[in-house]
C-alpha positions as CSV (number, residue, x, y, z in Angstrom):
1,X,63.9,131.6,51.4
2,X,66.2,133.3,49.1
3,X,66.7,132.4,45.4
4,X,69.9,133.0,43.5
5,X,71.3,132.0,40.1
6,X,74.8,130.5,40.1
7,X,77.1,129.6,37.2
8,X,79.2,126.6,38.3
9,X,82.6,126.3,36.6
10,X,84.1,123.5,38.7
11,X,83.1,119.9,39.2
12,X,84.1,120.1,42.9
13,X,81.9,123.1,43.5
14,X,79.0,121.2,41.9
15,X,79.6,118.3,44.2
16,X,79.5,120.5,47.2
17,X,76.1,121.9,46.1
18,X,74.8,118.4,45.4
19,X,75.8,117.4,48.9
20,X,73.9,120.3,50.3
21,X,70.9,119.3,48.3
22,X,71.0,115.8,49.6
23,X,71.0,117.2,53.1
24,X,67.9,119.3,52.2
25,X,69.7,122.6,52.9
26,X,69.2,123.8,49.3
27,X,67.2,122.9,46.2
28,X,68.8,122.9,42.8
29,X,66.4,123.8,39.9
30,X,67.5,123.0,36.4
31,X,65.1,125.5,34.8
32,X,64.1,128.7,36.5
33,X,61.1,130.9,35.7
34,X,61.6,133.9,38.0
35,X,58.0,135.0,37.3
36,X,56.7,131.7,38.7
37,X,54.3,132.1,41.6
38,X,56.3,129.7,43.8
39,X,58.8,132.4,44.5
40,X,58.1,135.2,47.0
41,X,57.5,138.6,45.6
42,X,55.0,141.4,45.5
43,X,51.4,140.4,46.0
44,X,49.2,139.9,42.9
45,X,46.6,142.5,42.1
46,X,43.0,141.3,41.6
47,X,43.3,141.8,37.9
48,X,46.5,139.8,37.7
49,X,44.9,137.0,39.7
50,X,41.8,137.0,37.4
51,X,44.1,136.9,34.4
52,X,46.0,133.9,35.8
53,X,42.8,132.0,36.5
54,X,41.4,132.8,33.0
55,X,44.7,131.6,31.5
56,X,44.5,128.4,33.5
57,X,40.9,127.8,32.5
58,X,41.7,128.4,28.8
59,X,44.9,126.4,28.6
60,X,45.0,122.9,27.3
61,X,44.1,119.9,29.3
62,X,45.1,116.2,29.3
63,X,43.4,113.0,29.8
64,X,43.7,111.0,33.1
65,X,45.9,108.5,31.3
66,X,48.2,111.2,29.9
67,X,48.6,112.7,33.4
68,X,49.2,109.3,35.0
69,X,51.9,108.6,32.4
70,X,53.5,112.0,32.8
71,X,53.6,111.6,36.6
72,X,55.1,108.1,36.3
73,X,58.0,109.4,34.2
74,X,58.5,112.4,36.6
75,X,58.4,110.1,39.6
76,X,61.3,108.0,38.1
77,X,63.3,111.2,37.6
78,X,62.7,112.3,41.2
79,X,63.6,108.9,42.5
80,X,67.0,109.1,40.7
81,X,67.7,112.4,42.6
82,X,66.6,110.9,45.9
83,X,69.2,108.2,45.9
């Protein structure tokens, strides 16, 4: 997998990329956090891993109903792209 950032200045070019996404050849991300752990990169050190876990444990939480509602709205968005 390779990740790149592209600025699209033409509607036809955007259509070509959307066609590739529909065929599952590429994935278009609207927001990109290059520091996200979903991207390949250098391995984390033990201290970085501990800090990540501590941050996750100390971050806010939500109720089951909040999570269920959030997932329902996200599912609707994803279904729009799947058509």
